[in-house]
C-alpha positions in Angstrom: 0.0 0.0 0.0 1.4 3.4 -0.9 2.2 6.0 1.8 -0.5 8.3 0.4 -3.3 5.8 1.0 -2.4 4.9 4.6 -3.0 8.3 6.2 -6.2 8.6 4.2 -7.5 5.4 5.6 -6.9 6.5 9.2 -8.5 9.9 8.5 -11.7 8.4 6.9 -12.2 5.7 9.5 -12.1 8.3 12.3 -14.6 10.5 10.5 -18.3 10.0 10.3 -18.9 7.6 7.3 -21.7 9.5 5.7 -23.7 12.7 5.4 -27.4 13.1 6.2 -29.2 13.8 2.9 -32.4 15.7 2.3 -33.4 12.9 -0.1 -31.9 9.6 -1.0 -31.9 8.9 -4.8 -32.0 5.1 -4.6 -31.3 3.3 -7.8 -32.4 -0.3 -8.1 -31.6 -3.1 -10.6 -30.8 -6.8 -10.8 -27.5 -8.5 -11.7 -27.2 -10.9 -14.5 -27.7 -13.8 -12.1 -30.7 -12.2 -10.4 -29.3 -10.6 -7.2 -31.2 -7.4 -6.3 -29.1 -4.3 -6.0 -29.9 -1.0 -4.3 -27.4 1.9 -4.7 -27.0 5.4 -3.5 -24.2 7.6 -4.8 -22.7 9.6 -1.9 -19.7 11.8 -2.5 -19.3 13.2 1.0 -16.3 11.0 1.9 -14.0 8.7 -0.2 -15.7 5.6 1.3 -18.0 2.8 0.1 -20.2 0.7 2.3 -21.6 -2.7 1.2 -24.2 -4.9 2.8 -25.3 -8.2 1.4 -28.4 -10.0 2.8 -29.2 -13.6 2.0 -32.5 -15.2 3.0 -30.5 -17.7 5.0 -31.4 -17.0 8.7 -32.3 -19.6 11.4 -35.8 -19.9 10.0 -34.1 -22.0 7.3 -32.8 -24.4 9.9 -36.1 -26.4 9.7 -35.3 -29.9 8.5 -31.6 -29.4 9.2 -29.3 -29.2 12.3 -30.4 -26.4 14.7 -27.9 -23.6 14.4 -26.6 -24.4 10.9 -27.6 -21.0 9.5 -25.5 -19.0 11.9 -22.7 -21.6 11.8 -22.5 -21.4 8.0 -22.5 -17.6 8.2 -19.7 -17.4 10.8 -17.6 -19.9 8.9 -17.3 -17.5 6.0 -14.6 -15.7 7.9 -12.6 -18.8 8.6 -11.2 -19.5 5.1 -11.7 -19.1 1.3 -9.8 -20.8 -1.5 -6.2 -21.0 -0.4 -6.7 -18.4 2.4 -7.2 -19.2 6.1 -8.8 -16.9 8.7 -5.6 -15.1 9.4 -4.9 -14.5 5.7 -8.4 -13.0 5.3 -8.1 -10.7 8.3 -4.6 -9.6 7.2 -5.6 -8.8 3.6 -8.6 -6.7 4.7 -6.4 -4.9 7.2 -3.7 -4.2 4.6 -6.3 -2.3 2.5 -8.0 -0.7 5.5 -11.3 -2.5 4.9 -13.7 -3.7 7.6 -15.4 -7.0 7.1 -18.2 -8.6 9.3 -20.9 -11.2 9.2 -24.1 -11.8 11.2 -27.1 -14.1 11.2 -30.6 -13.7 12.7 -33.9 -15.4 12.2 -34.8 -13.9 8.8 -31.5 -13.3 7.3 -27.7 -13.8 7.1 -25.6 -10.7 6.4 -22.2 -9.9 5.1 -20.8 -6.4 5.3 -17.8 -4.6 3.9 -16.5 -1.0 4.3 -13.7 0.3 2.2 -12.0 3.4 0.8 -13.2 4.2 -2.7 -9.7 4.5 -4.1 -9.5 1.8 -6.8 -6.1 0.6 -5.4 -7.8 -0.6 -2.2 -11.4 -1.0 -3.2 -10.6 -3.5 -6.0 -8.7 -5.9 -3.8 -11.3 -5.6 -1.0 -14.2 -6.4 -3.4 -12.3 -9.3 -5.0 -11.6 -10.8 -1.6 -15.2 -10.5 -0.5 -16.3 -12.2 -3.7 -13.9 -15.0 -3.1 -15.2 -15.5 0.5 -18.8 -15.6 -0.8 -18.1 -18.1 -3.6 -15.4 -20.3 -2.3 -15.5 -20.8 1.5 -13.3 -23.7 2.5 -15.2 -25.0 5.6 -12.0 -26.7 6.7 -12.3 -29.4 9.4 -9.9 -27.5 11.6 -11.9 -24.3 11.4 -15.1 -26.2 11.8 -14.0 -27.8 15.1 -12.8 -24.5 16.4 -16.1 -22.7 15.5 -18.1 -25.6 17.0 -16.2 -25.1 20.3 -16.9 -21.4 20.2 -20.6 -22.0 19.5 -21.0 -24.6 22.2 -19.3 -22.2 24.6 -21.8 -19.6 23.7 -24.6 -21.9 24.5 -23.1 -22.6 27.9 -22.9 -18.8 28.6 -26.6 -18.5 27.5 -27.6 -21.1 30.1 -26.0 -19.0 32.8 -28.1 -15.9 31.9 -31.7 -15.8 33.1 -32.4 -13.1 30.4 -31.1 -15.4 27.6 -33.0 -18.3 29.0 -36.2 -16.3 29.1 -35.7 -14.9 25.6 -35.1 -18.3 24.1 -38.0 -19.9 25.9 -40.3 -17.0 24.9 -39.4 -17.5 21.3 -39.9 -21.3 21.4 -43.3 -21.0 23.0 -44.5 -18.1 20.9 -43.5 -19.8 17.6 -44.1 -23.5 18.4 -44.3 -25.5 15.1 -43.3 -22.5 13.1 -39.8 -21.8 11.5 -39.3 -18.8 13.8 -39.1 -21.2 16.7 -35.6 -21.9 15.5 -33.2 -19.9 17.7 -30.2 -18.5 15.8 -27.6 -20.0 18.2 -29.1 -23.5 17.8 -28.7 -26.2 20.4 -25.9 -28.6 21.4 -27.4 -31.6 19.6 -27.6 -29.6 16.3 -24.2 -28.0 16.6 -22.5 -31.4 17.3 -24.1 -32.9 14.3 -22.9 -30.3 11.8 -20.1 -31.5 9.5 -18.5 -30.1 6.4 -21.0 -31.7 4.1 -23.9 -30.0 5.9 -22.2 -26.6 5.7 -21.5 -27.0 2.0 -25.0 -28.1 1.2 -26.5 -25.2 3.2 -24.2 -22.7 1.4 -25.0 -24.2 -2.0 -28.7 -23.8 -1.4 -29.0 -20.4 0.2 -25.8 -18.4 -0.7 -26.9 -18.0 -4.3 -27.4 -14.8 -6.4 -31.2 -15.1 -6.7 -31.4 -15.3 -2.9 -29.3 -12.1 -2.4 -29.9 -8.4 -1.9 -26.9 -6.1 -2.3 -26.9 -2.6 -0.8 -24.2 -0.1 -1.9 -23.7 3.5 -0.8 -20.6 5.6 -1.2 -18.2 7.5 -3.4 -18.6 5.6 -6.6 -20.7 6.0 -9.8 -23.6 3.9 -10.8 -21.4 2.3 -13.5 -18.8 1.3 -10.9 -21.6 0.0 -8.6 -23.0 -2.2 -11.4 -19.5 -3.6 -12.1 -18.9 -4.3 -8.4 -22.3 -6.0 -7.9 -21.6 -8.3 -10.8 -18.2 -9.2 -9.3 -19.6 -9.8 -5.9 -22.0 -12.5 -7.0 -20.2 -13.5 -10.2 -18.8 -16.7 -8.6 -22.1 -17.7 -7.0 -24.6 -20.0 -8.8 -27.8 -18.3 -9.9 -29.9 -20.6 -7.7 -33.4 -19.8 -6.5 -34.9 -17.5 -3.9 -35.8 -19.2 -0.7 -39.5 -20.2 -0.4 -41.9 -17.9 1.5 -42.1 -18.1 5.3 -45.4 -19.7 6.3 -48.1 -17.8 8.1 -47.9 -17.5 11.9 -50.8 -19.1 13.8 -52.9 -16.7 15.9 -52.8 -17.3 19.6 -56.2 -18.2 21.0 -55.5 -18.2 24.8 -53.1 -16.9 27.4 -50.4 -19.0 28.9 -47.7 -18.5 31.5 -44.5 -20.4 32.3 -42.2 -19.9 35.3 -38.7 -21.4 35.1 -36.7 -21.6 38.3 -33.3 -19.9 38.4 -31.0 -19.1 41.4 -31.4 -15.3 41.2 -32.8 -12.6 43.3 -34.5 -11.0 40.4 -36.7 -12.5 37.6 -36.7 -11.7 33.9 -40.1 -11.5 32.4 -41.2 -11.5 28.7 -44.8 -11.0 27.7 -46.2 -10.9 24.2 -47.7 -12.3 21.0 -47.0 -12.5 17.3 -47.1 -8.9 16.0 -46.7 -7.6 12.5 -44.7 -8.3 9.3 -42.6 -5.8 7.3 -44.8 -3.6 5.1 -47.9 -4.0 7.3 -50.3 -1.1 6.7 -50.7 -0.7 10.4 -46.9 -0.3 11.0 -46.8 3.5 11.6 -49.9 3.6 13.9 -48.4 0.7 15.9 -44.9 2.2 15.8 -46.1 5.6 17.1 -48.5 4.0 19.6 -45.8 1.7 21.0 -43.6 4.7 21.7 -46.2 5.9 24.1 -46.9 2.5 25.5 -43.4 1.2 26.2 -41.0 2.2 23.5 -40.3 5.8 24.7 -38.0 4.9 27.6 -38.7 6.8 30.8 -41.6 8.8 29.2 -43.6 5.7 28.3 -46.8 4.6 30.2 -45.2 1.3 31.3 -42.2 3.1 32.7 -44.3 5.6 34.5 -46.6 3.1 36.1 -44.1 0.2 36.8 -40.9 2.1 37.5 -41.7 5.7 38.6 -44.9 5.1 40.6 -44.2 1.7 42.1 -40.5 1.2 41.8 -41.0 -2.4 40.6 -38.4 -2.4 37.8 -35.4 -0.4 36.8 -36.4 -0.8 33.1 -39.6 -1.8 31.4 -40.1 -1.6 27.6 -42.1 -2.9 24.7 -41.5 -3.2 21.0 -42.7 -4.6 17.7 -40.1 -6.5 15.6 -41.5 -6.8 12.1 -40.1 -9.7 10.0 -41.0 -11.6 6.8 -43.8 -13.2 8.8 -45.3 -11.5 11.9 -42.4 -11.0 14.3 -42.9 -10.7 18.1 -44.6 -8.0 20.0 -42.6 -8.1 23.3 -42.9 -6.5 26.7 -39.8 -7.0 28.9 -38.9 -6.2 32.4 -36.8 -7.4 35.4 -38.1 -7.3 38.9 -37.5 -8.8 42.4 -38.8 -12.4 42.8 -41.2 -11.2 45.5 -42.7 -8.6 43.2 -43.5 -10.7 40.1 -47.3 -10.9 40.6 -47.6 -7.2 41.5 -45.5 -6.1 38.5 -47.6 -8.4 36.1 -50.9 -7.0 37.4 -49.7 -3.4 36.6 -48.3 -4.3 33.2 -51.4 -6.1 32.2 -53.6 -3.2 33.4 -51.6 -0.6 31.5 -51.7 -2.7 28.3 -55.4 -3.3 28.5 -56.2 0.4 29.2 -54.0 1.4 26.2 -55.7 -1.1 23.9 -59.1 0.0 25.0 -58.7 3.8 25.1 -55.6 4.6 23.1 -53.3 7.6 23.6 -54.2 11.2 24.5 -53.6 14.0 22.0 -50.8 15.3 24.2 -49.1 12.0 24.2 -49.4 11.7 20.5 -47.9 15.2 19.9 -44.9 14.4 22.2 -44.4 11.0 20.6 -44.4 12.3 17.0 -42.0 15.1 17.9 -39.5 12.7 19.5 -39.7 10.1 16.7 -39.5 12.7 13.9 -36.7 14.6 15.6 -34.7 11.5 16.3 -35.0 10.0 12.8 -32.0 11.9 11.3 -29.7 10.1 13.8 -30.9 6.8 12.4 -29.5 7.7 8.9 -26.5 9.8 9.9 -23.9 7.5 8.4 -23.4 5.5 5.3 -23.3 2.3 7.4 -26.8 3.0 8.8 -28.2 3.9 5.4 -26.7 0.7 3.9 -28.6 -1.3 6.5 -31.8 0.4 5.6 -31.2 -0.1 1.9 -30.7 -3.8 2.5 -33.9 -4.0 4.5 -35.8 -2.1 1.8 -34.7 -4.6 -0.8 -35.1 -7.7 1.4 -38.6 -6.9 2.6 -39.8 -5.2 -0.6 -40.4 -1.8 1.0 -41.0 1.3 -1.2 -37.8 3.0 -2.4 -39.2 6.2 -0.9 -39.4 4.5 2.6 -36.7 6.7 4.2 -37.8 9.9 2.4 -41.4 9.4 3.6 -40.7 8.1 7.1 -41.1 11.4 9.0 -44.2 12.4 7.0 -45.7 8.9 7.7 -45.0 9.4 11.4 -46.5 12.9 11.6 -49.6 11.8 9.7 -50.6 9.2 12.3 -53.8 10.2 14.3 -55.1 9.2 17.7 -57.9 7.3 16.1 -55.6 5.3 13.9 -53.5 4.2 16.9 -56.6 3.3 18.9 -58.0 1.3 16.0 -54.7 -0.5 15.2 -54.1 -1.5 18.8 -57.6 -2.8 19.2 -57.3 -5.0 16.2 -53.7 -6.2 16.5 -53.0 -6.6 20.3 -54.9 -9.1 22.4 -53.9 -8.9 26.1 -56.3 -11.8 26.9 -54.2 -14.3 24.8 -50.6 -13.2 25.5 -47.7 -15.5 26.5 -45.8 -14.8 29.7 -42.4 -16.3 30.4 -40.7 -15.8 33.8 -37.2 -16.9 34.6 -35.9 -16.4 38.2 -36.4 -17.5 41.8 -38.3 -20.7 42.5 
């Protein structure tokens, strides 16, 4: 690397990696092999951010070993072609690029951040293309990754919060692909061999199953060329099949798991909404008032401020391909579980029945609208949104219209959406802690 590039890398990585824009001119196309591409040209800094999403999350573990989606994703960093994990890390470091992977229930992601200078961008893109197309899945790396994954499971079993989250997910999505927890289980992880990894990669890491988000200091012509290079070594393949519908809960249930702790972790909820749901913005604004607004939410006011039963209490919707969970979470003393639950249930029922006040709505919309620029204040954050827009089929104007959609929500829309979509009488409650 030349001496002129090294100081530029340091300078750019210390700077904010993007500039908030009044409007995002998103360009969209498909590669020759069918990968969907979303691109925004941003000349603020000499940097380029890439984010690739494959429909290869833990929901695709069904019929395979539990945990194979995340295992496959993490193994991408362990070797490609003639390169081992150290070689990959060194080569990205030599060109000042940052490379990462992640896997959740809906998706597996691969991210790259690089300078736009062709002398470093070219090698970084070629290395990423090699990793995507030719992972080695060596036995040595496989065994090392298996030990890491099994150690992670042991750490989960020592955390009441992790136990509660996993059990909540399992009970909420029984007999549905979302029941598969990303970290898997010991039986599944021990059964994964190289053949299983290769088969999973061949089925899901294909061009037709990919979304590529690109933002940065390059032209559309360069972006088109890079997108073709990134998936050029992958087979065209097919997109993963749709996620099945989530069954509607018909009755309430409660499970208490003993754990030697002075405090209990509690999760309450039901299946919520999927991405692109027409009720998204009324539920999003309404939930800010109910439990998403931190200390100013109703749940926090009643449970924390007035009764001192929990340091933190919150709620959120997590939209996914199929309806993701609506979750209320809190932590309280073992002796106060029933008291806390009574108050939480009362607050939720009152909100569903009566909705927010006009004053609460005005405050919520001001906070959500005022805070939105911080959610797109870097190219990295914008790349994440671009990938989500492509993956979930959201409108290209999603980011441009976000604030207007928030401000257009009315009290009646929130009241109507919560009455139709939340059902306090049939929610699941999972408690971990005490006896």
